[in-house]
MDAnalysis code that builds the backbone (N, CA, C; Angstrom):
import MDAnalysis as mda
import numpy as np

u = mda.Universe.empty(216, n_residues=72, atom_resindex=np.repeat(np.arange(72), 3), trajectory=True)
u.add_TopologyAttr("name", ["N", "CA", "C"] * 72)
u.add_TopologyAttr("resid", np.arange(1, 73))
u.add_TopologyAttr("resname", ["MET", "LYS", "ARG", "GLN", "THR", "ILE", "GLU", "LEU", "VAL", "ASN", "ALA", "LEU", "GLN", "ALA", "VAL", "ASN", "LYS", "HIS", "VAL", "GLY", "ALA", "VAL", "ALA", "ASN", "ALA", "LEU", "LEU", "THR", "GLY", "THR", "LEU", "PRO", "ILE", "ALA", "LYS", "GLN", "HIS", "GLU", "PHE", "ALA", "GLY", "LEU", "LEU", "THR", "GLU", "LEU", "GLY", "ASP", "LEU", "LEU", "HIS", "GLN", "HIS", "ALA", "GLU", "ASP", "ASP", "ASP", "SER", "ALA", "GLY", "GLY", "GLU", "GLY", "THR", "SER", "ASP", "ASP", "GLU", "HIS", "THR", "ALA"])
u.atoms.positions = np.array([
    [1.008, -1.241, -0.234],
    [0.035, 0.180, 0.072],
    [0.887, 1.425, 0.022],
    [0.753, 2.244, -0.674],
    [1.338, 3.417, -0.986],
    [1.238, 4.349, -0.002],
    [2.387, 4.782, 0.860],
    [2.185, 5.899, 1.808],
    [1.170, 7.067, 1.787],
    [0.868, 7.308, 0.306],
    [0.206, 8.282, 0.094],
    [-1.502, 7.944, 0.395],
    [-1.642, 6.907, 0.142],
    [-3.049, 6.193, 0.821],
    [-3.335, 5.805, 2.017],
    [-2.049, 5.744, 2.903],
    [-2.099, 5.354, 4.218],
    [-2.076, 6.716, 5.169],
    [-1.582, 7.928, 4.384],
    [-2.108, 9.010, 4.875],
    [-3.222, 9.453, 4.744],
    [-3.698, 9.487, 3.660],
    [-5.233, 9.909, 3.044],
    [-6.302, 9.158, 4.246],
    [-5.882, 8.012, 4.844],
    [-6.598, 6.732, 5.194],
    [-7.000, 7.359, 6.905],
    [-5.650, 7.949, 7.101],
    [-5.668, 8.256, 8.610],
    [-6.263, 10.003, 8.578],
    [-6.007, 10.450, 7.607],
    [-6.699, 11.738, 7.656],
    [-8.322, 11.476, 7.476],
    [-8.730, 10.755, 6.671],
    [-10.406, 10.318, 6.833],
    [-10.917, 9.876, 8.257],
    [-9.806, 9.244, 8.765],
    [-10.321, 8.636, 10.341],
    [-10.240, 9.883, 11.072],
    [-9.293, 10.725, 11.114],
    [-9.199, 11.839, 11.992],
    [-10.317, 12.848, 11.869],
    [-10.577, 12.887, 10.868],
    [-11.750, 13.784, 10.535],
    [-13.129, 12.853, 10.798],
    [-13.332, 11.514, 10.816],
    [-14.507, 10.715, 10.958],
    [-14.609, 10.871, 12.754],
    [-13.576, 11.309, 13.620],
    [-13.902, 11.217, 15.011],
    [-14.629, 12.294, 15.307],
    [-14.399, 13.851, 14.552],
    [-15.380, 14.646, 14.794],
    [-16.737, 14.877, 14.243],
    [-16.910, 13.889, 13.227],
    [-18.677, 14.329, 12.545],
    [-19.324, 14.365, 13.395],
    [-19.451, 13.704, 14.248],
    [-20.714, 13.348, 15.265],
    [-20.730, 14.631, 16.067],
    [-19.727, 14.870, 16.514],
    [-20.009, 16.277, 17.645],
    [-20.134, 17.541, 16.493],
    [-19.523, 17.694, 15.541],
    [-19.722, 18.543, 14.557],
    [-21.173, 18.661, 14.478],
    [-21.751, 17.457, 13.969],
    [-23.240, 17.281, 13.390],
    [-24.190, 18.038, 14.577],
    [-23.885, 17.564, 15.913],
    [-24.668, 17.433, 16.787],
    [-24.456, 19.226, 17.118],
    [-23.501, 19.901, 17.138],
    [-23.292, 21.110, 17.473],
    [-24.072, 21.835, 16.708],
    [-24.258, 21.579, 15.481],
    [-24.857, 22.254, 14.411],
    [-26.247, 22.062, 14.531],
    [-26.653, 21.098, 15.122],
    [-28.238, 20.669, 15.410],
    [-28.808, 21.602, 16.255],
    [-27.578, 21.467, 17.402],
    [-28.451, 22.327, 18.656],
    [-27.767, 23.915, 18.757],
    [-27.195, 23.913, 17.488],
    [-26.890, 25.410, 17.295],
    [-25.810, 26.082, 18.157],
    [-24.907, 25.446, 18.575],
    [-23.737, 25.585, 19.299],
    [-22.378, 25.575, 18.837],
    [-22.400, 25.617, 17.587],
    [-21.256, 25.240, 16.874],
    [-20.432, 26.820, 16.335],
    [-19.800, 27.455, 16.834],
    [-19.204, 28.544, 16.667],
    [-18.854, 29.084, 14.894],
    [-19.253, 30.092, 14.369],
    [-19.068, 30.497, 13.085],
    [-17.728, 30.092, 12.701],
    [-16.610, 30.394, 13.406],
    [-15.597, 30.111, 13.128],
    [-14.965, 28.746, 12.868],
    [-15.664, 27.907, 13.945],
    [-15.458, 26.614, 13.963],
    [-16.209, 25.901, 12.633],
    [-17.039, 26.566, 12.275],
    [-18.107, 25.591, 11.110],
    [-17.012, 26.080, 9.899],
    [-16.491, 27.159, 9.878],
    [-15.362, 27.554, 8.713],
    [-14.146, 26.305, 8.649],
    [-13.651, 26.420, 10.145],
    [-12.356, 25.437, 10.131],
    [-12.803, 23.868, 9.602],
    [-13.964, 23.501, 9.938],
    [-14.234, 22.045, 9.830],
    [-14.349, 22.155, 8.011],
    [-15.023, 23.038, 7.814],
    [-15.462, 22.973, 6.468],
    [-14.059, 23.307, 5.398],
    [-13.210, 23.647, 6.089],
    [-11.579, 23.812, 5.532],
    [-11.200, 22.439, 5.383],
    [-11.373, 21.792, 6.709],
    [-10.581, 20.437, 6.622],
    [-11.257, 19.723, 5.829],
    [-12.587, 19.391, 5.605],
    [-13.271, 18.758, 4.727],
    [-12.981, 18.952, 3.040],
    [-12.697, 20.282, 2.784],
    [-12.222, 20.583, 1.639],
    [-10.852, 20.053, 1.252],
    [-10.057, 20.089, 2.084],
    [-8.467, 19.786, 1.925],
    [-8.660, 18.366, 1.931],
    [-9.553, 17.592, 2.663],
    [-9.593, 16.250, 2.616],
    [-10.488, 15.573, 1.265],
    [-11.194, 16.626, 0.811],
    [-11.599, 16.062, -0.704],
    [-10.797, 16.304, -1.713],
    [-9.543, 17.286, -1.806],
    [-8.932, 17.563, -2.525],
    [-7.753, 16.408, -2.341],
    [-7.664, 15.944, -1.338],
    [-6.587, 14.881, -1.080],
    [-7.010, 13.474, -1.802],
    [-8.240, 13.303, -1.757],
    [-8.976, 12.488, -2.100],
    [-8.943, 12.353, -3.710],
    [-9.401, 13.428, -4.212],
    [-9.343, 13.687, -5.716],
    [-7.987, 13.383, -6.335],
    [-6.782, 14.037, -5.523],
    [-5.444, 13.747, -5.871],
    [-5.158, 12.597, -6.115],
    [-5.652, 11.621, -4.900],
    [-5.288, 9.835, -5.100],
    [-5.754, 9.492, -6.218],
    [-7.218, 9.761, -6.332],
    [-7.760, 8.996, -7.454],
    [-6.987, 9.467, -8.554],
    [-6.694, 10.563, -8.911],
    [-5.718, 11.019, -10.071],
    [-4.602, 10.264, -10.018],
    [-3.780, 10.065, -9.171],
    [-2.548, 9.298, -9.037],
    [-2.963, 8.028, -9.620],
    [-3.880, 7.426, -8.700],
    [-4.104, 6.072, -9.302],
    [-4.488, 5.608, -10.515],
    [-5.513, 6.732, -11.008],
    [-5.482, 6.510, -12.631],
    [-4.589, 6.491, -13.458],
    [-3.538, 7.647, -13.374],
    [-2.428, 7.551, -13.968],
    [-1.442, 6.673, -13.899],
    [-1.437, 5.908, -12.647],
    [-0.466, 4.913, -12.317],
    [-1.103, 3.706, -13.075],
    [-2.294, 3.546, -13.459],
    [-2.916, 2.216, -13.607],
    [-3.975, 1.523, -12.680],
    [-4.066, 2.424, -11.787],
    [-5.239, 2.246, -10.819],
    [-4.693, 1.373, -9.719],
    [-4.792, 1.539, -8.503],
    [-4.998, 0.861, -7.182],
    [-6.306, 0.591, -6.957],
    [-7.120, 1.318, -7.002],
    [-8.671, 1.060, -6.800],
    [-9.225, 0.911, -7.889],
    [-10.889, 0.711, -7.814],
    [-11.709, 0.426, -8.959],
    [-12.134, 1.512, -9.532],
    [-12.409, 1.464, -10.578],
    [-13.060, 2.437, -11.588],
    [-14.448, 2.885, -11.303],
    [-14.856, 4.321, -11.528],
    [-16.246, 4.494, -11.252],
    [-17.170, 3.413, -11.775],
    [-17.015, 2.769, -12.767],
    [-18.035, 1.895, -13.085],
    [-18.110, 0.454, -12.511],
    [-16.937, 0.001, -11.678],
    [-17.048, -1.129, -10.856],
    [-17.575, -0.524, -9.819],
    [-17.312, 0.601, -8.791],
    [-17.836, 0.788, -7.484],
    [-17.778, 2.132, -7.056],
    [-18.926, 2.521, -6.406],
    [-19.249, 3.875, -6.300],
    [-19.249, 3.632, -4.623],
    [-18.907, 4.567, -3.729],
    [-18.525, 4.823, -2.335],
    [-19.881, 5.247, -1.922],
])
């Protein structure tokens, strides 16, 4: 497994730890605006990393499945 894949999975797991608390704080109206922007930035960066990982896999002949084979 590539180092880039391991780092991406670690980032996904780190964000996942906070999703429940962020969702709850949004529902209760207790998540400050600055924290909303901060978490949105983390999600955007994570999305960019996943896009880059997919592009790298595609150009290298694919580590994962194609869109035709599997959708998350």
